[in-house]
C-alpha positions as CSV (number, residue, x, y, z in Angstrom):
1,M,71.1,14.0,35.3
2,E,73.4,12.6,37.9
3,H,71.7,11.4,41.1
4,I,73.0,11.3,44.6
5,V,71.5,9.9,47.8
6,A,71.0,12.7,50.3
7,G,70.1,12.2,53.9
8,R,70.1,14.0,57.2
9,P,73.5,15.2,58.5
10,G,75.3,12.4,60.2
11,A,72.9,9.7,58.9
12,D,74.3,6.3,58.0
13,L,73.5,5.1,54.5
14,A,73.2,1.5,55.8
15,A,70.4,2.6,58.1
16,V,68.2,4.2,55.4
17,R,64.8,2.6,55.3
18,V,62.8,5.0,53.1
19,V,64.0,6.7,49.9
20,R,62.0,9.5,48.4
21,S,62.2,10.9,44.8
22,H,60.3,11.5,41.6
23,P,58.9,8.2,40.2
24,V,61.3,8.3,37.1
25,A,64.4,8.7,39.4
26,L,63.2,5.9,41.5
27,Q,62.9,3.7,38.4
28,Q,66.3,4.7,37.2
29,C,67.8,3.7,40.6
30,A,65.7,0.5,40.9
31,A,68.8,-1.8,40.9
32,W,70.4,0.3,43.8
33,L,67.1,0.2,45.7
34,G,66.6,-3.5,45.1
35,A,70.0,-4.2,46.6
36,R,68.8,-2.7,49.9
37,P,66.4,-5.1,51.6
38,G,64.1,-3.4,54.0
39,C,64.3,-0.1,52.1
40,R,61.2,1.2,50.5
41,A,60.7,3.8,47.8
42,E,58.2,6.7,48.2
43,A,57.3,8.8,45.2
44,C,57.2,12.6,45.4
45,A,56.2,15.2,42.8
46,D,59.8,15.8,42.0
47,S,63.3,15.1,43.4
48,A,63.7,18.6,44.8
49,T,60.6,18.2,46.9
50,A,61.9,14.8,48.1
51,A,65.2,16.5,49.2
52,Q,63.3,19.2,51.0
53,I,61.1,16.7,52.8
54,V,64.1,14.8,54.0
55,A,66.0,18.1,55.0
56,D,62.9,19.4,56.9
57,G,62.3,16.1,58.7
58,D,64.2,14.6,61.6
59,D,64.2,11.0,60.4
60,P,67.8,9.7,60.1
61,T,66.5,6.6,58.2
62,A,65.0,8.8,55.4
63,A,66.9,9.8,52.2
64,A,66.2,11.4,48.9
65,I,67.5,10.5,45.4
66,C,68.1,14.0,43.9
67,S,70.6,16.2,42.2
68,E,73.5,17.6,44.2
69,E,72.0,21.1,43.7
70,A,68.7,20.0,45.3
71,A,70.5,18.4,48.3
72,S,72.4,21.6,48.9
73,R,69.4,23.9,49.3
């Protein structure tokens, strides 16, 4: 599966402070996450749920690692 980083419309990737996803996806993206000091990972049941939480929220510093399909819902 190919992952993307999905955030709120207009959000700045450099401002992301929390990234949500399934634990396996977070592990697969550990190097990317590790290169972002101050950014913490939060596990969710699955990446689609993580994308929905970010989409439903209003936090411009939150993002999800998910599929493009999950981000577009």
